N, C-alpha and C positions, 0 to 999 in steps of 0.2 A: 423485575418491575411488574406493575400491576396491569399488564396488557394481555388481552386474550390471544392475540396472534403474535407471532415472532417475525422479526425482519430478517430475511435471508441475506447472507453475506456472500458476495462473489469471491471466488478464489481462482487463481491460476495454479493448477497442479502440474508438476513435472515428474517424470518417472524417477524412481529412487535409484541411486547409484549403488551397486552392490559389487564388491570386489570378489574375485574367485577364480574359477577355472580359466585357463589360458587356451586360446585356439592357436593352432599351428598355421603359419602363413608361409607359403613358398612362392616367391615372386621373381619376376623378370621384368626389367625395364620399369620398375616401380609398381607393377601390377602383379597380382598373383592369385593362386587358388586358395580357397578358404575352407577349413574343415572344423567342425565342432566335435569335441570328444565328450562322451558320456551322454549325448543326446541322440545320436544317430542321424544319418543324412538321408535315409530313404523316406519317401513319402509314405504316410500311413495308409493302409488299405481301407477303402470305404466299404459300406455295406453292399452286398450283392443284390442286384435287382433284375427283374425280367422285363421284357419289352412291354408286357401288359400292365406293369405296375408303375406308379409314379415314383420317381427317385426319392428316397428318404433324405430329409435334411437333418444333418447331425446337429444335435444340440447338447447342452450341458457343459460342464467345465472342460477346459482344454487339458490334454495330457501333456506330460513333459516332452514327449516326442514331437507333438504337434507344435509346441512353442519353439523348441530348438530348430526344428526343420524350417518353420516359417522364417525365423530369424536368419538362419543360414542362407536361405534362398535370397533374401533381401540384401544381406551384407555382402555376399559373394558377388552378386550382380553389380552392386554399387562400387565395390572395389575394382572390379574389372572394367568399369566405365560403361556398362550395359544399362543405360538409363531406363529405357522402355521396360526391360525385364525387371529391374529393381522397382520401378513404379507399379508394375502389375502385381507385385507382391504386397502392395499396401491396399488399404480400403479407400484411398483417394488418389488414384493414378494421375489425375490432371494436376493437382497441386504438387504431388511428389515429382512429377516430370519437370515442372517449372523450376523447382528449387534445386533439384539434383543437376539439371542442365546448367543453371546459374552457378553452381558450386565450382564447376570447371571453367565455364565461359566468362563469368563476371568476377568470381572470387579468385580465379586463377590458381586453384589448388590442384596439384598433380602428385603422382606417386603415392596414392592413398593406400594405406595399410590399416585394416580394421581387425581388432583382436577382441574376441568376446570373453566376457567373464562368466561367472556361474549364474545359472538361472535362479530367479527368486519369484516363484509363482508364475505369473504370465509375463514377467519382465526379464529382459536380458540387457545387462550393462555392457558397454564395449568402449574400447579406447580407439582414438583416431590419430594417426600420424601421417603427415604429408609434407609437401613443400609449397609455399606460396611464392610465385614468381611473377614479377612485373617488370617488363623491359629488361634491364640488365641487373636487377636486384632480386635476390631470393633469400628466403629465410625458412627454417623448419617450423612446422606447426604441429602441436600436440595438445589434445584435450580429451576429456571423457564425456560420453553421452549414454543414452539408454533408449530402449524401445519396448513397447508393450504389444503383445499379440492378442488379437480379439477374433471372435468367430463371426464371419459374415452372415447376416441374417438370412439372405436369400438361399444360400446353399450350405451353410455351416463351414465354409472353407476358412482355415486359420490364416489371417493376414496381419501385417503390421498396422497397428493403429496409427494413422499418419498425423503427425503434427510437425511443425517446423523445428521444434526442439529436438527432434530425433537427429537432425543434421548437426545442430549445435545447440547446447542448452540455453544460450543467451537469446535465441530466436523465439519470437512469438509468431503465431500464425499470421501470415501476410508480410512478415519481415523478410529481408533478403540480405545476402552477403555480397560485398563489393570490395575489390582491391583496386586502388588507384590513388591519385593525389587526393589528400584529405579535403573534404568539403570545407572544413573549418580548421584554421591553424590552431595549434595547441596553445593553452594558456597556463601560466603559473599563477595559481590563486594564493593570495596572501591573507593572513588573519589581520585583525585590527592593530596588532603590534608589529606587523611587517614580516612575520615568519611564514614559511611556505606550508600550505595545506596539502597533504597527500593522503590518498586512500590507505597507504601502508601505515601511516601514523594514526589516522582517524578513519576506521573502516566504514563508518556510516556515510562518509562524504563522497563515495564513489559516484553515486547518481547525481549529487550536487555538482561535482566537478565536471561531469559530462554535460550537465545543463549550462554551466558557466561557459564552457567551451563553445557550445552551440550558439549561445546568445552573444558572447563577446569575442569569439575567436578572430573574427575579421575586423573587429574594432580595436583590439588591444595591441596591434602592431606586430603580430607574429607572421611567420610564413609557413605554409602547409608542407608536410612531408608526404610520404607514401605509406599507406596502411591498409590492412584488412579491417573492415568495420561492418557492424550491423546497421543497415539502413531501415528505419522503422516504416512499417506500412500504415494503412489508414487506421486500423484498429488500435495500434500502439500509439499513433499520434493523437487519437481521440482521448487516450489516457494520459496525454502529455509526456510520453516517454521520449527520451533523447536518443539519438544515434550513439553507438558505443564502439570504441576502438578495441579490437581484439589482438592485433599484432602490428607493430610498427616495423616497416621494412627500411625506412630511412626517416630519421628524425627531422621534424620541422623546427623552426625557431619560435619558441613560445613568446607570446605577449604576456603582460602582467595585468592582473585584475585584483583590486583590493576588496575585501569583504568586511562585514561587521562582526564576524565571529571572534569570540574570545578564546585564545588557546587553552587557558586554564579551565574555563567552563565547558568548552567542547570536550576536553579530556575527561572531565567529571561526568558529562552526559554519556560519553562512550562507555565509561565504567559502569554506570547505572544500568544501561540496557543490556550490556554484555552478560550479566548474571541472570537475566530473565528471558523467557521465551516470548516472542511476538510483542515486544514492548517498543514504544515510540514516544519521544518527548521533544518539546520545543521550549526554549527560554528566550525572552525578549525584554527590551526596555520599554516600559509602559509609556513614558512621556515622549518617546521619539518613534517607536516602531522598529528600532534596530534589533535584528535577530542575533542573539549572542551564542546560541548553541542549538544544534539539531542532531538527533541520534535515533537510530532504529536497530533493533536486534537483527533484522533481516537486511543485509547491505544491498540486496538486489532490487529492492523497491522502497521508495521513500514514502512510507505511510505517513510520516510526520507532516509532509508537505502535500502529498498527492492522494492520501487515503480518502475514502468516501464511506464513512461508517456512521451508524446511528449513535448519537452522543449520549443517549440516556438522560439521566437527571441533571447533567451539567447544563442542558438546554433550559432548565428552570431559571437560570440567571436571566436569560432573555425574556422568558415568559413572565417572570416576576416583575420585571420592569414594565411590561405591557399592562399587567393587571393593576399595578400601582398607578400608572399614568391614567388608566381609564376609571379609577375609583372603585375597582372591584376587589381591592385588597389594600391593607395598610399594615406596616410592620408590627405594630403593637396592639392592633385591634383583633377582636375575636374572628376566627375564620374556621369554616367547617373542614374536618378531616375524618370522614367516616371510613369504616373498613372497606366498603364497596361503593362504587358509583357507576350507574349504567348510562351510557350515552351513545346514540347512533346504533343501538343494537348490541353494543359490546359492554360486557361487565368488567370494569376495571377494579383493581384492588391494590392495596399497599403491600410492600414486602412483609412477609410473615403475618399479613392480615391485621396489622395494628390499626388503632384509631386513636385520635387525640380529642378528648371531650373538653370543650370549653377552652381550647388552646388558641393562641394567637397565630397570625400568619407567619411570624418569625419562627415560632416553634415548629410549624409545619415545614417551612423551608429547611430548617436545620436538621430535621429528622428525615427529610426527603419524602414527604407525604404526597403520593400521586393524586389522591382524590381531591386534595385541596386545590389542585390545578384543573383536573378534569371537570370538577363541578362548575367551573366558570366557562366551559366551552360554549354553552348556549347563549352567553352574553357577548360573544365575540363574533365578528364577521369572519367569513372564510379566509379572507386575505389579511386579517389583523396581524397575525404572527409573522407573515412574510414581510409586510411593510415595516414592522418593528426591527426585524433582523437587517433589512436593507437600509432603512433610513437612519437608524441609530448606531448599529454595529457594523455597517459597511459590508455585510455578508450577502451571499446568494445573488451577486450581480456579475460574476465571472469577469472582473475587471482589475484584479490585483496585478501589480507588476513588481514583483520582489527581486527579480534578477534571474530567476530560474522558474521552470514550470510549477504551477501549484493548482490545487483544487480549492476554490474559494468559498466552499460551503453551499448547501442547497436547502432552502426552506420553501418548498412549493406550496401553492394555494391548494388547500384540501378541505373536504367537507365531511360532515357526519362523524363517524367513529375515527376516521383517519385524522381529522382536524383535532379531535381530542387527544389522540395518541401523539400528535406532533408537539403538543404542549409539554409533554414529558420526554421529548427527544427520541420518540419512536416514529411510527408512521413513515412518511417519506423524507424526514429530516436526515441530512447527511453532513458530517463534519470530519475534521482531522485535528490533531493536536495544535497545528498552527492556527486554525480558526478559533479554537477554544482558548488558546493563550491570548489571542487578540481580544476575545470577549472579556477576560479578566483585566486585560490592559485598559480597555475602554472604561470599565467600572473604576479602576484605580485612577486613571488620568481625567476622567469625565468627558473625554472626547476620543473618537475613533482616530487612531493613527495607523495607516496601512503598514503592516510589517514589511521590512525589506532586508535583503541580504547584501545588496550592492547599492551604494548611495545613488539617488536619482541624478545627482550632478555628474556622474560618470558618463551618462549617455543622454542626459536631458530628457528623461522620460517623466511622465506625469503620474503621480501616485493617486490611487483611488481615495475618494473622500466619502463621508456620510453627509446626508442632506440636513441633518439636524442633531441636536444633543438632547439628552434627557433634561427635564426640569430639575432645578436644584433640590426640590423636595424628593422627587423620585430617586435621584442619584444618592442622596443622603440615606434614604431608607434601604436602597439596594446594597450600599456599603455596609449598613448595619446588619442586614441579613447575612452577608458573606462573612463578616467579622464574627458574628455570633456562631455561625456554623463552624468556623475555624477554631473557635474557643471552646464551644460546648456541644456542637453537633456531630454529624457523621465524619467530619474532617478533623476532629480534635486530636485524635491519636497521632495522625501523620504530621500535623502542624504544631505539635507540642514544642514549646520553647522558642517559637519563631515570632511570637507576638511582641507588642500589641498592634503594630501597624500592619495588619494582614487581613486576608479574607480568602475563603475557599468554598468550593462546592464539589461534592462527589457525584458519581453517576455509575449506573450499571445498565447495559443495553443487552436485552435478550436477542439471541441469534438462533435461527432455525438449525436443528441438528447439531447443536453445540451444548454440551453438558453445562458449562459454566458461562455466565454472561461476560461481555467485554467490560472491563473495569476502567472507568474514566475519573480524572481528577483535574480540576482547573483552579488556580490560586494566584494571588499576588502577595508580595511582601515588599514594603517600601516602593521603589520604582521598578521592581522586577515583576514580571508576570510569566507564568508557565502553565503548560497543560501536557498531560500524557494519557496514553491508553495502553492497557495490556489486554490483548485479545485472548478470549477464553480464559481469563485469569481469575474472574470472580469479582467481588465488590470493589469498587474503585478506591475506597479508603484504605483497603488492605493491599492493593496491588499497585495501581498507578500513583497513589498518594505518597508512598515513601520515595519514589523516584523524583516527583515534582518537588517535594519538601527538601530533599537532599540538594537539588540544584539551587533552590531559593536560599538555602543556608550557605552554599558555596559562593553565591554571588554577594554575600555580605549584607 
């Protein structure tokens, strides 16, 4: 995109799992001694100093011996139940002490055996085996994790880089492990045809099913069992992450909850994202808001519902509606599209530095001309785009109630260069595929219908609404823009053969330290609307476009 700065994307990185060398464990009463082979167990000698000299701080890359020794110290102490000693082998003893203490006291994990794999750089993977016991019930526990060794800045000492994911890969910092009666009874989620939805059949739905249980477990008529689960902390709850069951010691009786998901379209969505890296997609019915399918390449985070990413030029759908309403653009009238436009001290440009001489606004929209939008920034108030997103498209108010946790889009009030960048879906604007599918649905239906996964009649909840609709002239022109883009613009290749009752918009969002942009695509066909993103994939028409088009075609 034609933006001087790039928008940073936040990621949660976990240590890589590396299979390899096995450690020997000799145990008694469930606890034992731990030894690493190939790495050595003795502490590495430090530099020799004299009383008159200040001790040297070792710097530079860690040696293989330092990594394996630090890992051995930590894992041995943890296995032997020596919490203080294990915590001291990390760079955050306070947090480590709390979580390791809770591992035994709250999670009721005993008889822990830790087996290390082969070192990969500064990382050591390891397997965990133990027993979870609660009252008269016990079950074996087994999983894999990993740790990373870092050098302490103050003295160069190699220590385990502490994160909760060291204890269990499903833990984020601030989360805890607890064994006991489940806070929420289990639920059996059903698709719109009455079939059971499971993560085994639909891998993308794991986080969705967790969310349904949290929301409806106590309302659906089930009874709780006993389980080991992840209890989310403040940081995770801020991201609307749900608690997660890791092990059932005794099954509860599930209640039943019906969803709007289509089994055939959900299967089609799973197939589309499975063949691509970091892809997410949502399909919905424009006239009602019913969500028919949701899928993510990464089953551990629901980017489609909870992602917060710059939407790139797909945001121009909202911006175009604003410009048309304010008389700053009209579909078939001449509109500027220069190679460059400077605003607020930033010099913006079009992809490949193209320009359109004497072209219409429709031509600029179809080719995704950035400067056609940036050039109008000076005619807008700082809050104009925010109001348009909220009042017409129902976004950026944090009030959607679809049945599971969602991020409802963010279009903050911005000024100067950031205001201009927001017009093309950069700056502080953040969306996810659910939000952008809803944008296309609003254009198709003419009215915002809040998306939902569970019918509001199930729990008498109130769905979000928009305070107004576009004028008939604005709506007609906006549909014309999206139809022209699907037929002749940047979306034409992906949407080929799906017309004539269709519309689309492509987008690419630049991200700091990422070679390729995030590719976006939002579209409607008949009464169906969909949107998708492929992170670090490249241009939206080439990456997310085929995913969205395939689902629209599958929907008939």
